[in-house]
Backbone bond lengths (Angstrom), bond angles and torsions (degrees), N, CA, C in turn:
res aa  C-N    CA-C-N  psi(-1)  N-CA   C-N-CA  omega(-1)  CA-C   N-CA-C  phi
1 M - - - 1.399 - - 1.512 112.23 -
2 K 1.372 118.55 128.49 1.435 121.83 178.96 1.506 112.07 -103.54
3 I 1.233 116.35 142.50 1.545 122.04 176.98 1.457 106.66 -119.50
4 L 1.349 113.27 127.07 1.487 121.53 179.55 1.600 105.13 -79.37
5 I 1.280 120.85 125.54 1.421 127.59 174.50 1.518 110.09 -112.46
6 L 1.269 118.37 121.37 1.502 123.21 178.33 1.515 113.01 -123.00
7 S 1.319 113.58 128.15 1.421 123.77 -178.00 1.548 109.99 -84.40
8 Q 1.270 113.90 177.28 1.520 117.83 -179.15 1.527 108.01 -64.37
9 S 1.236 122.02 -45.86 1.548 122.40 -178.99 1.453 110.21 -69.40
10 E 1.329 121.96 -30.68 1.498 119.84 175.10 1.557 109.42 -71.87
11 I 1.295 118.91 -40.34 1.474 121.24 179.15 1.546 105.83 -59.43
12 E 1.352 117.69 -48.78 1.428 120.85 -176.81 1.585 114.13 -59.96
13 Q 1.357 113.74 -31.48 1.507 119.19 178.05 1.545 109.31 -77.29
14 L 1.351 116.68 -40.23 1.526 117.13 -166.65 1.550 107.23 -92.90
15 L 1.345 122.53 -7.15 1.449 120.52 -175.58 1.612 107.23 -126.40
16 P 1.370 115.43 78.50 1.495 115.95 -178.97 1.560 106.67 -74.44
17 M 1.263 109.32 154.11 1.542 117.95 -175.63 1.459 110.69 -52.36
18 Q 1.298 122.75 -52.55 1.500 124.17 -175.76 1.519 111.53 -55.94
19 E 1.324 116.59 -41.19 1.465 121.24 177.02 1.469 112.19 -67.12
20 C 1.315 115.37 -40.02 1.486 121.31 -176.83 1.538 109.23 -69.34
21 I 1.381 119.84 -35.25 1.387 121.22 171.29 1.502 114.56 -54.94
22 A 1.320 115.56 -45.57 1.485 122.77 -179.46 1.530 107.62 -66.99
23 V 1.285 120.84 -43.71 1.393 126.69 -178.85 1.597 109.68 -60.49
24 M 1.269 112.10 -46.17 1.482 116.21 -179.67 1.499 113.25 -67.24
25 E 1.371 116.45 -39.14 1.422 121.25 170.74 1.507 114.84 -50.45
26 E 1.347 113.89 -48.43 1.519 120.57 177.80 1.497 111.56 -67.69
27 A 1.377 121.15 -42.21 1.396 121.46 -178.06 1.541 111.63 -68.46
28 L 1.276 119.67 -35.74 1.468 122.17 175.21 1.449 113.01 -69.10
29 S 1.401 117.87 -35.53 1.412 122.92 177.58 1.558 109.05 -69.23
30 A 1.297 114.97 -40.01 1.516 120.55 -179.49 1.550 106.58 -62.44
31 L 1.312 117.38 -42.33 1.498 120.55 -177.97 1.580 107.14 -65.29
32 A 1.309 119.63 -43.89 1.454 123.02 178.73 1.518 112.13 -63.57
33 R 1.374 118.23 -33.60 1.455 120.20 175.63 1.506 115.40 -79.66
34 G 1.318 117.17 0.01 1.466 119.84 -178.60 1.521 115.30 79.73
35 E 1.282 117.27 20.56 1.508 122.43 -176.82 1.522 108.61 -93.24
36 M 1.421 120.21 1.64 1.372 125.72 -178.72 1.521 109.11 -129.21
37 H 1.294 115.25 146.64 1.494 119.49 168.62 1.512 105.53 -118.54
38 Q 1.359 112.14 122.49 1.565 119.07 -170.97 1.532 104.16 -136.58
39 P 1.365 117.87 86.09 1.477 116.21 174.62 1.515 113.64 -68.16
40 L 1.289 119.22 171.90 1.485 124.01 178.78 1.525 107.74 -64.19
41 R 1.294 113.12 147.09 1.495 118.61 173.35 1.528 110.23 -63.90
42 M 1.351 112.14 153.77 1.466 118.34 179.64 1.534 108.04 -118.38
43 V 1.318 119.13 125.63 1.425 122.88 179.43 1.526 110.44 -111.13
44 V 1.338 115.18 132.29 1.523 115.66 178.89 1.534 101.39 -118.63
45 H 1.347 107.93 131.27 1.533 116.46 178.87 1.559 105.65 -130.32
46 P 1.277 113.48 88.34 1.485 115.42 179.01 1.522 112.19 -62.10
47 P 1.319 122.72 144.14 1.446 125.03 176.92 1.489 109.81 -55.56
48 E 1.312 116.28 135.81 1.512 120.91 173.90 1.496 111.80 70.85
49 A 1.303 125.57 2.22 1.483 126.09 177.74 1.510 108.28 -75.17
50 A 1.257 115.53 147.77 1.467 125.47 175.77 1.551 113.50 -68.21
51 G 1.348 117.44 -16.67 1.484 121.97 -173.57 1.514 111.74 -157.52
52 V 1.244 114.21 -174.70 1.533 120.41 177.87 1.462 106.08 -129.85
53 I 1.361 114.80 161.26 1.413 122.65 166.78 1.596 110.38 -118.06
54 A 1.287 111.87 139.67 1.442 117.30 177.59 1.535 110.09 -126.15
55 M 1.348 116.94 136.19 1.400 124.52 -176.65 1.497 112.92 -121.46
56 M 1.333 115.63 123.51 1.518 119.32 -175.48 1.512 108.76 -123.66
57 P 1.283 117.96 97.04 1.528 124.17 -178.87 1.464 110.75 -88.80
58 A 1.378 115.34 157.46 1.433 124.72 177.27 1.540 107.22 -157.61
59 Y 1.354 114.03 158.68 1.418 123.26 176.39 1.426 110.34 -140.92
60 R 1.324 116.35 136.36 1.532 118.55 177.97 1.505 102.84 -113.97
61 Y 1.333 114.99 127.63 1.491 123.42 177.95 1.589 111.84 -79.52
62 G 1.234 119.58 168.23 1.390 126.16 172.77 1.540 115.30 110.64
63 A 1.331 116.12 -169.95 1.469 122.89 -174.74 1.598 111.89 -61.17
64 A 1.269 113.40 -37.88 1.460 119.25 174.51 1.501 112.36 -104.29
65 A 1.325 118.07 54.66 1.467 125.67 -176.80 1.545 108.49 -62.30
66 V 1.321 115.80 143.05 1.433 120.60 179.42 1.484 109.88 -152.25
67 F 1.348 114.72 138.04 1.501 119.69 168.02 1.430 107.85 -92.81
68 G 1.344 116.34 148.25 1.477 121.15 175.64 1.541 105.10 -139.48
69 L 1.400 113.68 150.81 1.419 121.19 -178.87 1.515 108.06 -144.24
70 K 1.260 118.06 120.86 1.436 122.48 169.59 1.428 109.79 -100.05
71 A 1.407 117.86 116.73 1.398 120.16 -179.23 1.538 109.91 -118.47
72 I 1.287 122.76 123.84 1.435 122.80 -176.28 1.534 106.78 -130.50
73 C 1.300 113.78 149.16 1.443 119.77 165.87 1.606 109.14 -113.02
74 V 1.255 112.83 141.18 1.471 119.33 -174.86 1.546 105.85 -115.81
75 F 1.259 116.10 113.92 1.523 120.32 178.17 1.465 110.19 -120.11
76 P 1.265 118.81 96.80 1.501 122.74 -175.70 1.575 114.90 -52.53
77 G 1.373 114.61 -33.55 1.475 116.06 -176.94 1.535 111.00 -83.57
78 N 1.304 122.56 0.20 1.400 118.96 -179.89 1.525 118.60 -63.07
79 P 1.290 121.36 -32.05 1.500 120.71 178.53 1.585 112.46 -64.11
80 E 1.405 115.44 -25.60 1.435 116.82 171.40 1.465 116.85 -62.69
81 I 1.324 118.63 -24.49 1.387 123.80 -179.06 1.563 112.56 -108.41
82 G 1.385 114.83 13.61 1.447 119.24 176.70 1.468 116.49 82.20
83 K 1.309 116.97 22.28 1.468 122.83 -179.96 1.501 111.57 -121.28
84 D 1.262 116.44 157.05 1.500 124.35 178.27 1.498 106.52 -72.49
85 A 1.348 117.81 135.63 1.462 121.18 177.48 1.527 114.59 -64.35
86 H 1.378 114.96 -26.94 1.463 119.96 175.84 1.525 111.96 -97.89
87 Q 1.311 117.76 126.10 1.455 119.94 179.18 1.545 105.88 -132.14
88 G 1.295 118.59 131.21 1.505 114.21 177.56 1.544 109.75 176.01
89 G 1.328 109.60 -177.90 1.464 119.25 -177.38 1.532 112.70 -141.04
90 V 1.321 115.48 157.27 1.404 123.23 174.16 1.617 104.31 -106.12
91 L 1.292 118.79 128.16 1.474 121.19 177.53 1.444 110.72 -116.10
92 L 1.322 116.96 136.99 1.538 121.92 178.37 1.522 106.90 -115.06
93 F 1.237 118.00 141.17 1.434 126.69 178.84 1.474 111.49 -133.49
94 R 1.463 119.95 139.62 1.387 121.89 173.53 1.488 111.96 -55.58
95 G 1.340 116.63 140.49 1.451 123.83 -175.93 1.555 109.75 -78.64
96 D 1.327 117.54 -23.08 1.486 120.04 -176.35 1.543 114.71 -93.77
97 T 1.372 114.18 -23.06 1.441 118.44 -174.23 1.565 114.64 -127.70
98 G 1.334 113.89 -17.69 1.389 120.73 -174.51 1.544 116.44 79.38
99 E 1.310 116.64 1.09 1.501 118.14 -178.64 1.443 110.78 -63.37
100 P 1.386 120.19 141.24 1.451 120.91 175.86 1.506 112.64 -69.89
101 L 1.284 118.30 139.62 1.409 126.45 -179.37 1.505 114.71 -109.69
102 A 1.321 114.95 -40.54 1.473 119.11 -173.67 1.532 110.46 -155.80
103 L 1.368 114.03 150.92 1.456 124.56 171.74 1.549 104.11 -131.45
104 M 1.320 113.76 120.76 1.502 118.85 -172.47 1.523 109.05 -129.21
105 N 1.330 117.52 148.15 1.435 125.24 174.73 1.572 110.44 -57.84
106 A 1.335 115.29 117.87 1.451 119.27 -179.61 1.502 115.58 -72.92
107 S 1.263 119.38 -34.38 1.458 124.05 175.60 1.478 115.21 -54.01
108 A 1.277 112.32 -47.72 1.516 119.33 -178.03 1.506 111.42 -69.68
109 I 1.391 116.16 -41.36 1.461 118.52 178.61 1.549 110.31 -67.59
110 T 1.303 117.67 -41.38 1.479 122.36 -179.88 1.533 111.41 -62.96
111 A 1.296 118.46 -46.23 1.450 120.98 176.35 1.524 115.61 -58.75
112 I 1.276 116.40 -45.54 1.447 124.90 178.35 1.568 110.31 -65.99
113 R 1.341 113.27 -50.47 1.495 118.36 -174.67 1.443 110.95 -66.84
114 T 1.346 120.56 -36.45 1.504 122.90 -177.79 1.589 107.20 -64.19
115 A 1.264 114.33 -47.66 1.501 117.53 178.96 1.566 110.54 -64.29
116 A 1.310 117.93 -42.67 1.476 120.75 -179.96 1.455 113.16 -63.50
117 V 1.326 120.79 -31.44 1.460 120.65 178.54 1.554 109.12 -69.88
118 S 1.307 119.04 -34.87 1.431 121.50 176.29 1.507 106.06 -67.02
119 G 1.315 119.98 -38.93 1.506 117.60 -175.01 1.476 109.11 -70.40
């Protein structure tokens, strides 16, 4: 089994804004049509931990069914040590077997996706 791993720079190269706008239009339309299952995010903040973890799952129905999970840690003190406060990944899994397909940099996807939804 192979898992595709995409870094921030690879996401930026492979997901141009114009294409992401079209992808987000389709994704939001699929959600409105009931072709997606997207429960509320779950945030875990352990007492005395330096950060939190948030998990955002989703499922797309159909012939090419897929599970997705965005998991991020937010550490407010990270900028003081030269690191991004948000760290995380987007995981994709086959909808028919659950096999992992990809692990992608969440910060890059989030930045492009957020702007694309506005577009």
